[in-house]
N, C-alpha and C positions, 0 to 999 in steps of 0.2 A: 708632207711638211707638217710639223707639229703646230697646233694652235694654242695660243696663250691669251688669257684674259688678265690684264693688269688693272687693279682697283686701288686708287689712292686719291684722297681729296686734296692733296698738295700737288699743284700743277707741275712744279719743277721736278718733283720726284717721279710723277706719272710719266712725263715726257722723257726723262732720263732713262727710265726702265724700258719704255716702248722703243726708243731709239737703239738702246743697247741690244735688246732682244731681236729687233728687226735686222740689225747688222749681222746677227748670227743666222739669218735666213729663217727665223720663226715667223709665223703669221700671227700678228698681234692686234687685239682690240683693247682699247683703254676706256675705262669707266671712271668718271669724275666723282662718283659717290656710290653708296650702297644700293640706292634705288635703281640707278642705271645698271649696276652689276646684275641685279636680280632680273632685269629685263633681258639682258644678254643671255643669262643662264636659262631663261625660259624658252628662248628661240634658237640658240646656237649650241654647238658642241665644242668642248675644249679638252685638251690633254692636261693642261696645268692652269690653275688659277693662282695668281700672286696678289694677295690682298692685304691692305693695311688693317691693323687690328682696331684702332680707335678712330671712328668716324661718327659724325652726327646722325641721329635717327637710326639708320641701318648700319650696324657695326660689322667688323670683319667676321665675328662669330656667326652673325646672321647669314652672311655670304657663304661661309663654310657649310652651314646647315643646309642651305639651298643647293649648293653644289653636290653635297653628299646625297641629297634626295633625288635630284634630277640627273646627275651624271656620276653614278657610283664608281666608275673607273677613273674619273678625273682626280688628279693629285693637287691638293691645296697647300700652298705655302703661306704662312701667316707672317707679316712684317709688322714690327712695332718699335717705337722708341720708349715704350713703357713696359719693358720686359720684366715679367715676374714669373716665379715658379708656378704660381696658381694659374696664371693665364696659359702658360705652356701646357700644364696638366689638363686644363679644361679643353683646350683646342685639340690635344691629342686624343682625348676621350671621345670627342665628337667625330674625329676622323681626319685631322690634319696630317699631311705627310711630313711636314717639317715646320720649324719655328725659328725665325731669324730676327735679331735685334738690330735696329738702326743705331748708329750709321754702319754701313757695310760697303765694301768695295764692289766694283762691277764684276771682278773675277769671282768673288764670293757668291753673288747672286746668280751668275751664269752657271757656276758649278752646281748650286742647289737645283736650278731648273733642269740641268742635264741629268742629274741623279734622279729627279722625279720622272722625267721622260723615259730614261733607261729602265727604271723600276716598273713603270706602266707597261713598257714593251715586254719585259720578262713575265709580268702577270698575264698579259694577253697570250704570250707564247705558251705559258704553263696551262692556261685554260684550253688552248687549241690542242695541245698534246693530250690532255686529259680527255677531251672530247673524242679524239682519235682512238685513244685506248678504250673508251667506253664503247665506241662503235665496233672495235675489233675484238674486245674481250668482255665487254659488259653484257647486260641482258639483251641489248639490241643486236648482239652478234649471233644470238640463238633464234632461229626461225621457227615459228609455231603459232598457229591460230586456234588449234583445237583446245577444248576445255582441259584436257590432260596437261598440255603445255602451259596454259594460262595459270593453272594451279601451281606448277613448278616455278613460274616467274614470280608469283606472289610469295612463295616459300623462300626463294633466293633473296628477295628484298627484305623479308623479315629476318631471316637467319643471318644475313650479311651484317646486321647491326650488333650481333651478339659475339661472344668470344668462344662459343661452344664448338666442340669438335663435330665434324660432319662426315658421314659416310654416304658416298654417292655410288649407287649400284645400277647395273643395267648391262645388257649384252654389249659385246664389242661393236664399236662403230656408232653407238647411240649419241655420243657427245658428252661423255662424263667429264672430260678435261675442260670442255667449254663451260660447263656448269660450275666446276671448281673455280675457274678464273672469274666467272661472273660474280660468284660469292665474294671473292677477294676484292674486286673492284666496286662492289656495292657496300663495302665495309669501311669503317674508320681507318683500316690498315691500308687503304688503296694506294697511299703514297709510299708504303713500305715495299720490300721485295716480295716477289712471288717466285718461289723456288720449287722445282719439281724433281723428283727422283722416281725412276721406273724400277720397281722392286723385282721385276722379271728379267731385266736386261743385264744385271750384274751378278757374278758369282757370289755366293754367300760370304766367302772369305774377304771380298772387297767391299761388301755392302756396309759393314760396320764402320770402316774408315770413311766411306763416302758420307754416311749419316753424321758421325760424331767427330771426324777429323782424327789426326794423329800427330804425335810429337816426332821430331827428328830422331832417327834411330830406333823407332818403335818396332820395326821389322825390316827384313832385308829389302832394300830398295827405297826405304823411307829416308831420303837424303835431305829433306827439309820439313819444317812444320807445315801442316796442311789443315785448313779450316773446312770442316764438314758442312753439309747442307743445313743442319740445325742452326749452326752459328751464323751462316750466311743469310738465313731466313729470319733472324732476330728482328722483331718489330713488324714482321709481315706474316706471310702464310707459307706453309710447307705442304706440298701435295705429294702424298705417298700413293703413287699410281700402281694399281694391281697389288694391293697390300697382301692379298691371299698367297702371293708367291714368296713372302718373306719367311726365312727359316725360323723354326721354333726358338732357337737361341736368341736371335735378334728380336723376336716378338717380346721376349721377357725383358730385354733391355729397353725396348721402346715403351713398354708399359710403365717402367720406372720413370722415364722422362716425362711421360704424360701426367704421372702422379706428382712428381717433385719439381718439374720444370727445370731440371738441371741434369748435367751429364759430365763424364770425364772422357776426354779424347783417348784414343788407343795409345797405350804406353805412357800415359800421364796420370799424375795424382791430383792435378788441378781440377777443381770443379767449376764448370761454366754454367751460369744461370742464363736462361733465355726466355723471351716472351714471344712465343710462336703459336700461331693458330694452325691446327692440323686439319687437313681435309684428306680423306682416304677414298680411293675408288677400287672397285672390283667387279669383274664380270662373273664371279662365282657366287654360289649360295653359301654364305659363311656358316649358318647353322648346320648345314650338311658337313662342311669342312670341320666344324667343331666335333661332330659325332664321329667323324673319321679320324680324329686325333691329330689333324694337321694344322689346326688354328686354335689359339688359346681363347677360352670362353671369357676370361676376365678382360682380355684386350678387346674382344668384340664389344663388350658393354661400354668400355671406355671410348671406343671409336663411334659407336652407334647412338650417340646422344641425339643427333638429328639425322634421320635417314631420308635421302631424296632418291627415289627410284625413277630412272629415265625409261619411258616406254619404248619398245621397239617400233621401228617405222611401220611395220605391218598393222600395228594397233592405232596408228594415227595417219592413215592414208589421205585424209582430207588436207594434210599439210603438204602433200607432194606438189601441188601446183605452186605454192608459195616458195618451197625449197627450190623448185625448178627455176623460178624467176630469179631467185637469189643467186644460184650458181650460174645461170646464164649470164647475168650481169658481171659476175666475177671473172668468168673465163672469156667473155667478150673482151674485157679490159686486158687480161693477161696475154691474150693472143692477138690483140689488135683487130678484132672482128667487130662487125656491126649487125649481128643477127637480131632480127626484130622480135622474134617470138618463137613459140613452140606450138605446133598444131594440137588440137584437142584429141586426135586419135593417138598421138604419141603420149600425151598425158594419161589417157585412158589405159594404154598398154602398160605404162609404168605403175598405175594404180592397181592393175590386175596381178602384179607380181609381189611376192612377200618380202623381198630384199633381206636375205639372211645376213648380209654384211651391213644392214641398216643404213644410216645416213652416209657413212663413209663410202659404201658401195654405190649408193645413189649418186653421190657427188662425182665419183669416177665415171659413171654412165653419162651424166650431163657433160662432163669435160670432153669425153670421147665424141659425143654428138656435136658439140661446138667445134671441135678441131676438124672433124670430118665433113661438116656441113659446107656445101658449095653455094647455097642460095641465101636468101634473106630470111628464111624461116626453116626451122627443124621440122621435118615431116617424116612419116613412115616411108614414103616413096623417095628416099634420099637419092641424090644424083650419082652416088658411087656405091659400090658394094660395101666399102668400109662405113659409109654413112648409114646405110641400111642396117648393118650389123650393130652399129653403135646404139641406135634407137630401138631396135627390135630384140636385142639380146635378152632383155628382161622377160618379155612376153614369150619369146621362143623357149627360154629356160623353163618357164611355168608350164607351157604346153607339152614340153618333152618329158615332164616328170614321170608319167606312167611308163613311157618307153624306157627311161633310165632305170627305174626300179625293176622292170622285167629283165633287163640286161644284167642285173646283179644276182639274180636267182642262181643258186648252185655254186657260188663263189664263197670263199672263207672271209670272215670279218677282217682278218689280218691283211689279206690281199686287197680288199676294198679300201681299208684304211691307208695302206701304203700308196695305192694309186691316187687316192684323194689328196694325201699330203704332198706327194711329189708333183701332182698336176697343179695344185694350188700354188706351190712354190714356183713352178715354172711360169704360171700366169702372172706372178708378181715380180718377174724378172730376177728371182733369187733373193728377194727382200724378205728376210726371216721375220722381222717385226710385223710387217703388214700381213704376212702369211699366217702367223700365230693369231693375230687379231681376227682375221676372217674365220679361221678354224675354231676360235674360242678356246685356245690352249695357250700356255705360257711359252716364251721363247726357249726356256730351259727344257720344257717337254719336247718342243720341236727338235732341239739339238740332240736330245736323247734318242728320238725316233730316227733321225738321220744317221746317227752312229749305229743304231740297231740294223738299219738297212744297208750300211756300208756306203752311204751317199754323202758323207761329210765334205768331201772335196768336189762334189758335183755342182754345188751352188755356192759361190762366194762373191 
């Protein structure tokens, strides 16, 4: 039930307002003067304050100032028989929600109060949603207590306030997209769109249309006008994921957009101007790609205004207990479980492993351990074979490394590569994107390898 404070030194008006609002099932307090109103505001909470403008000693503006100070979410409506533009401007500058002149009908005042309450609800809902977004995508969504991660958090907060292009680098699975989203939600653009495109997931011939859009009839199959990612990201942030996989032709067009902040859709002569912040990610060493002739040096300098390098998990193993706790809570919730903790021997075994798949691989290990756990705590001595495998897979893999290497002696690199690719693909249930991430190659390269092996139809 919404609470309302009515302030008016005229008893008939005060009683009329209190009765009208109470009849609408609002909870109402009534103050006969400004002094009493300040006492109410000091000790009570209200959704709306409805106050007369002209009162002796303590005026409606004084009540407004107190309400703004004590109850910043409260909406204040000023009532007066002495309505002037100057009064209205002054009240609005201080923070009044609305300004209404006497005489007014009961319907008019009830409508204004309802508008104020609805607006307060929308503000509260907006704050709640922003809080959820911050928890899911902001800095709080990234787990890390080591000095390496604390430095990254500080950089995110600093860079977020700028318009500069950011290049986020690091191995697959380190959390580059999480960092990109955190930069967006730490920026003045946080209310704008966050648009992502995976440069490795689309063929080169479709990428230009996805980025810049196209006109109807621009090519076979273009049956309607299409807005590309740049246009959809206007006023916000565009994430170019795995930028190193973009074709040289598109790199040249992207460079022009970064320089001019404008582009032409495919098949159109119209120029579209955009205000988009670019964040790019890559798991490759771009200076090496430049030397190999696969990446433009001028584009690299445009992208690399700010560089944030995400360390691999093997370089921040002190974060593993915090990550384990985070993922335990997540997968407890998702699976309806109530596992109370993880034993220290499990944590130690996880810390003894180098996690080539980084945080993504570690998260999968914790999820498996949660799903397979039958007791109240995840331990090495799991109650099922599956549970033991889930928590011991990391340490077992580390211990088997010497034996694995010995088993490879005498075999060709091509044979080992084929076995590694097909084995990883099978372990990922045929998911080519996650397989490419784990192997540190692009989806395009993976497709080419499968075609080379004659295995294109084996995993779909």
